[in-house]
FIKE-447007 format. One record per residue: residue number from 1; x, y, z of N, C-alpha, C, O in turn; residue in one letter. Coordinates in steps of 0.001 Angstrom, whole numbers. Example, Ala and Ser with C-alpha at 12.3 -4.5 7.8 and 13.67 -1.06 7.14 Angstrom:
2
i/nx/ny/nz/cax/cay/caz/cx/cy/cz/ox/oy/oz/aa
1/13190/-5690/7800/12300/-4500/7800/13200/-3300/7800/14236/-3319/8465/A
2/12850/-2250/7080/13670/-1060/7140/12900/30/7870/13409/1138/8039/S
This chain:
120
i/nx/ny/nz/cax/cay/caz/cx/cy/cz/ox/oy/oz/aa
1/-27511/9455/-45838/-26291/9345/-46599/-25357/10493/-46241/-25788/11612/-45959/X
2/-24096/10188/-46262/-23114/11179/-45852/-22355/11790/-47026/-21479/12627/-46807/X
3/-22658/11404/-48253/-21932/11927/-49397/-20679/11143/-49737/-19991/11464/-50706/X
4/-20377/10131/-48962/-19220/9275/-49221/-19628/8131/-50146/-20806/7775/-50199/X
5/-18675/7549/-50876/-19004/6357/-51663/-19466/5232/-50739/-18898/5025/-49667/X
6/-20492/4515/-51163/-21041/3417/-50366/-20874/2126/-51147/-21258/2033/-52313/X
7/-20292/1128/-50483/-20107/-184/-51088/-20928/-1200/-50324/-21151/-1064/-49121/X
8/-21375/-2222/-51041/-22097/-3301/-50377/-21099/-4205/-49654/-19901/-4189/-49936/X
9/-21617/-4978/-48730/-20820/-5882/-47914/-19932/-6766/-48778/-20408/-7379/-49732/X
10/-18651/-6835/-48452/-17635/-7636/-49127/-17314/-7182/-50552/-16658/-7914/-51292/X
11/-17760/-6000/-50947/-17498/-5533/-52302/-16669/-4253/-52329/-16642/-3560/-53345/X
12/-15996/-3931/-51232/-15146/-2730/-51198/-13885/-2986/-52023/-13382/-4110/-52050/X
13/-13376/-1965/-52687/-12177/-2161/-53507/-10926/-2383/-52658/-10891/-2047/-51475/X
14/-9920/-2947/-53279/-8634/-3129/-52601/-8048/-1755/-52278/-8282/-782/-52995/X
15/-7294/-1697/-51206/-6680/-431/-50813/-7481/310/-49764/-7023/1336/-49261/X
16/-8679/-183/-49414/-9486/395/-48350/-9675/-651/-47264/-9794/-1842/-47552/X
17/-9702/-196/-46001/-9845/-1132/-44888/-10530/-440/-43720/-10456/780/-43571/X
18/-11197/-1240/-42893/-11807/-718/-41673/-10724/-555/-40607/-9585/-979/-40805/X
19/-11078/53/-39488/-10123/208/-38381/-9614/-1145/-37901/-8419/-1310/-37654/X
20/-10510/-2106/-37769/-10085/-3434/-37311/-9129/-4086/-38297/-8144/-4709/-37901/X
21/-9422/-3940/-39570/-8536/-4520/-40571/-7177/-3832/-40564/-6143/-4484/-40712/X
22/-7182/-2509/-40391/-5908/-1793/-40284/-5121/-2277/-39076/-3917/-2517/-39165/X
23/-5805/-2420/-37947/-5134/-2861/-36723/-4537/-4255/-36894/-3441/-4528/-36404/X
24/-5250/-5129/-37584/-4738/-6482/-37835/-3476/-6450/-38697/-2647/-7357/-38630/X
25/-3337/-5392/-39511/-2144/-5219/-40338/-1050/-4452/-39605/23/-4219/-40161/X
26/-1317/-4055/-38351/-341/-3289/-37590/-346/-1814/-37940/660/-1125/-37771/X
27/-1489/-1325/-38433/-1611/67/-38860/-2727/773/-38101/-3530/141/-37413/X
28/-2759/2102/-38240/-3822/2936/-37683/-4174/3981/-38723/-3360/4252/-39605/X
29/-5382/4593/-38652/-5748/5587/-39668/-4776/6762/-39732/-4535/7286/-40819/X
30/-4219/7185/-38625/-3210/8229/-38642/-3716/9610/-39009/-3003/10368/-39667/X
31/-4915/9953/-38606/-5436/11291/-38828/-6179/11486/-40133/-6763/12549/-40349/X
32/-6176/10510/-40997/-6905/10660/-42253/-8405/10522/-42022/-8834/9873/-41069/X
33/-9177/11117/-42873/-10627/11047/-42754/-11180/9775/-43380/-10474/9040/-44071/X
34/-12442/9539/-43125/-13135/8397/-43713/-13298/8665/-45209/-13692/9762/-45604/X
35/-12997/7668/-46040/-13100/7860/-47484/-14278/7126/-48112/-14676/7440/-49233/X
36/-14841/6147/-47396/-15978/5401/-47943/-16683/4653/-46811/-16200/4601/-45680/X
37/-17826/4082/-47144/-18604/3289/-46186/-18931/1941/-46803/-19053/1808/-48021/X
38/-19069/947/-45942/-19559/-365/-46354/-20863/-578/-45610/-20928/-405/-44393/X
39/-21898/-952/-46339/-23197/-1223/-45716/-23473/-2714/-45760/-23401/-3348/-46813/X
40/-23786/-3257/-44604/-24147/-4669/-44518/-25647/-4740/-44270/-26112/-4312/-43214/X
41/-26411/-5267/-45211/-27864/-5302/-45031/-28282/-6250/-43913/-27653/-7281/-43673/X
42/-29370/-5866/-43233/-29977/-6711/-42202/-31470/-6759/-42450/-32037/-5834/-43033/X
43/-32096/-7811/-42021/-33536/-7949/-42220/-34300/-7018/-41284/-34066/-6996/-40076/X
44/-35198/-6267/-41856/-36123/-5402/-41120/-35447/-4377/-40220/-36081/-3857/-39302/X
45/-34171/-4077/-40463/-33473/-3060/-39678/-32562/-2264/-40590/-32329/-2622/-41744/X
46/-32060/-1184/-40045/-31105/-377/-40795/-29840/-1193/-41049/-29500/-2059/-40242/X
47/-29140/-938/-42143/-27908/-1695/-42404/-26803/-1303/-41422/-26769/-179/-40920/X
48/-25910/-2244/-41162/-24714/-1945/-40374/-23754/-1158/-41260/-23607/-1456/-42446/X
49/-23117/-176/-40694/-22216/684/-41462/-20799/547/-40912/-20585/623/-39702/X
50/-19849/349/-41795/-18433/334/-41423/-17730/1404/-42244/-17984/1547/-43440/X
51/-16852/2148/-41604/-16128/3220/-42279/-14795/2698/-42794/-14115/1920/-42125/X
52/-14438/3137/-43986/-13223/2661/-44634/-12177/3772/-44719/-12495/4948/-44903/X
53/-10914/3352/-44579/-9766/4264/-44643/-8797/3743/-45697/-8785/2552/-46008/X
54/-7992/4638/-46238/-6998/4243/-47231/-5816/3572/-46544/-5269/4099/-45576/X
55/-5429/2415/-47047/-4323/1658/-46461/-2990/2351/-46752/-2087/2320/-45916/X
56/-2856/2971/-47920/-1569/3593/-48271/-1264/4828/-47420/-101/5211/-47299/X
57/-2288/5460/-46826/-2072/6624/-45961/-2006/6251/-44477/-1716/7098/-43632/X
58/-2274/4985/-44168/-2265/4547/-42765/-839/4551/-42224/128/4351/-42961/X
59/-737/4780/-40937/571/4820/-40276/727/3609/-39363/-264/2989/-38979/X
60/1955/3272/-39019/2169/2144/-38100/1592/2448/-36712/1552/3600/-36280/X
61/1156/1410/-36037/656/1558/-34673/1814/1959/-33775/2918/1428/-33891/X
62/1549/2904/-32875/2592/3320/-31947/2905/2173/-30985/1993/1494/-30516/X
63/4180/1956/-30690/4529/860/-29781/4092/1168/-28348/4025/2327/-27940/X
64/3801/120/-27604/3400/258/-26204/4654/445/-25363/5492/-454/-25290/X
65/4788/1598/-24732/5950/1876/-23899/5728/1305/-22506/4586/1040/-22132/X
66/6786/1110/-21727/6614/608/-20363/5736/1511/-19497/4971/1014/-18671/X
67/5834/2829/-19676/5001/3720/-18861/3535/3632/-19260/2660/3711/-18398/X
68/3249/3468/-20552/1862/3295/-20984/1305/1972/-20478/137/1894/-20097/X
69/2140/924/-20471/1708/-369/-19954/1383/-269/-18471/373/-809/-18019/X
70/2232/419/-17711/1993/588/-16275/722/1391/-16017/-47/1058/-15115/X
71/494/2442/-16798/-709/3254/-16630/-1962/2444/-16954/-2973/2572/-16264/X
72/-1908/1621/-17984/-3049/783/-18338/-3331/-247/-17254/-4491/-482/-16915/X
73/-2283/-869/-16701/-2465/-1836/-15621/-3082/-1175/-14395/-3951/-1761/-13748/X
74/-2644/35/-14069/-3192/753/-12919/-4673/1086/-13129/-5480/950/-12209/X
75/-5022/1519/-14330/-6418/1849/-14628/-7299/607/-14558/-8405/665/-14021/X
76/-6824/-513/-15093/-7622/-1751/-15059/-7754/-2274/-13629/-8798/-2815/-13262/X
77/-6706/-2117/-12821/-6778/-2520/-11418/-7831/-1687/-10681/-8586/-2214/-9864/X
78/-7876/-382/-10975/-8858/501/-10333/-10280/103/-10700/-11191/261/-9887/X
79/-10485/-406/-11897/-11829/-828/-12305/-12263/-2110/-11618/-13458/-2401/-11562/X
80/-11310/-2890/-11089/-11640/-4143/-10414/-11903/-3976/-8924/-12471/-4879/-8308/X
81/-11510/-2854/-8318/-11668/-2647/-6879/-13085/-2177/-6586/-13544/-1179/-7140/X
82/-13778/-2907/-5707/-15144/-2555/-5334/-15104/-1364/-4372/-14389/-1424/-3372/X
83/-15844/-290/-4639/-15828/864/-3737/-16539/592/-2413/-16332/1330/-1450/X
84/-17364/-440/-2342/-18098/-741/-1111/-17286/-1583/-134/-17285/-1307/1066/X
85/-16597/-2608/-632/-15862/-3505/267/-14352/-3418/95/-13614/-4052/849/X
86/-13884/-2658/-865/-12448/-2454/-1133/-11703/-3739/-1456/-10515/-3851/-1155/X
87/-12366/-4695/-2051/-11724/-5943/-2452/-11573/-5974/-3959/-12353/-5366/-4691/X
88/-10550/-6697/-4412/-10368/-6908/-5843/-11385/-7964/-6267/-11309/-9114/-5834/X
89/-12329/-7573/-7109/-13396/-8480/-7512/-12910/-9538/-8494/-13562/-10571/-8646/X
90/-11788/-9309/-9160/-11294/-10267/-10138/-11898/-10036/-11515/-11574/-10757/-12459/X
91/-12765/-9049/-11643/-13387/-8674/-12912/-13688/-7186/-12840/-13672/-6603/-11756/X
92/-13958/-6575/-13962/-14300/-5152/-13966/-15690/-4971/-13350/-16645/-5648/-13732/X
93/-15785/-4053/-12399/-17047/-3788/-11710/-18056/-3230/-12716/-17734/-2280/-13430/X
94/-19262/-3790/-12793/-20260/-3252/-13722/-20649/-1828/-13341/-20938/-1554/-12176/X
95/-20658/-930/-14307/-21032/459/-14031/-22495/551/-13626/-22879/1460/-12891/X
96/-23316/-384/-14099/-24734/-347/-13751/-24956/-641/-12271/-25924/-158/-11684/X
97/-24070/-1429/-11662/-24200/-1757/-10239/-23411/-793/-9368/-23872/-417/-8291/X
98/-22234/-390/-9815/-21390/503/-9032/-20637/-197/-7921/-19930/459/-7156/X
99/-20766/-1488/-7812/-20072/-2288/-6802/-20023/-3726/-7290/-20649/-4072/-8292/X
100/-19275/-4565/-6575/-19186/-5964/-6983/-20546/-6646/-6784/-21388/-6162/-6027/X
101/-20745/-7751/-7458/-22034/-8439/-7411/-22385/-8913/-5998/-23535/-8751/-5591/X
102/-21440/-9498/-5217/-21807/-9904/-3848/-22261/-8723/-2978/-23202/-8867/-2197/X
103/-21609/-7562/-3099/-22033/-6389/-2324/-23408/-5912/-2771/-24216/-5480/-1950/X
104/-23667/-5987/-4045/-24965/-5556/-4560/-26065/-6500/-4104/-27159/-6057/-3756/X
105/-25780/-7808/-4105/-26796/-8796/-3743/-27049/-8868/-2248/-28152/-9218/-1830/X
106/-26037/-8539/-1421/-26177/-8640/40/-25901/-7278/668/-24745/-6962/950/X
107/-26941/-6456/897/-26732/-5122/1461/-26162/-5136/2882/-25609/-4129/3324/X
108/-26284/-6243/3600/-25796/-6319/4976/-24320/-6696/5049/-23787/-6867/6146/X
109/-23673/-6826/3943/-22265/-7222/3900/-21374/-6139/4508/-21736/-4962/4511/X
110/-20196/-6542/5029/-19251/-5602/5649/-18843/-4537/4649/-18528/-4827/3494/X
111/-18855/-3302/5117/-18466/-2182/4272/-17248/-1492/4868/-17034/-1538/6079/X
112/-16456/-856/4024/-15276/-122/4442/-15445/1316/3955/-16102/1564/2944/X
113/-14850/2252/4676/-14914/3650/4267/-14257/3789/2894/-13133/3320/2717/X
114/-14926/4423/1905/-14361/4491/555/-12971/5102/482/-12201/4718/-398/X
115/-12604/6038/1366/-11277/6638/1314/-10184/5611/1648/-9017/5804/1305/X
116/-10572/4528/2314/-9579/3535/2744/-9135/2648/1592/-8114/1972/1718/X
117/-9846/2619/486/-9476/1688/-591/-9000/2434/-1826/-9545/2254/-2915/X
118/-8021/3241/-1664/-7433/3945/-2801/-6441/3029/-3509/-5690/2291/-2872/X
119/-6455/3092/-4818/-5510/2279/-5608/-4209/3042/-5708/-4203/4230/-6030/X
120/-3106/2367/-5433/-1797/3008/-5478/-1040/2552/-6676/93/2982/-6891/X
C-alpha cells in the first residue's frame, strides 16, 4: 500500500480520472501527483492498479506543432529501417531481433554497410 486512498474497480468518485480518461477528455495531469488508486481484482494474481488524478487540476493537452509532427515522423521512419539491409520494412523493427524478419530468417541475404543507410 502506498498510503493513498484505494477504490475498488468502477467505484471511484466523480472528479477523479486515469491518464487515459484524462486524455480522452483532451486533458493531461499537468504536474499534479497521484491522488488515489483503483484496484481491479484478478483471480489468483495481484490486482491491477490504476492511478487517479483530479480532473479539476488537469490541464489541456498541448497541441501538436508542425515541428513536433516532423520529428515524430522522422523517429518512426528510423524505427522502420532495417540496419542489415537498409530497407524500409513497413513496420517497426522488433528490438528482440534487431533487424527485419527476412534478414533474421535468412542470414545469407544481401547486406549493406550500416553507415550507408542513415535516415535523413
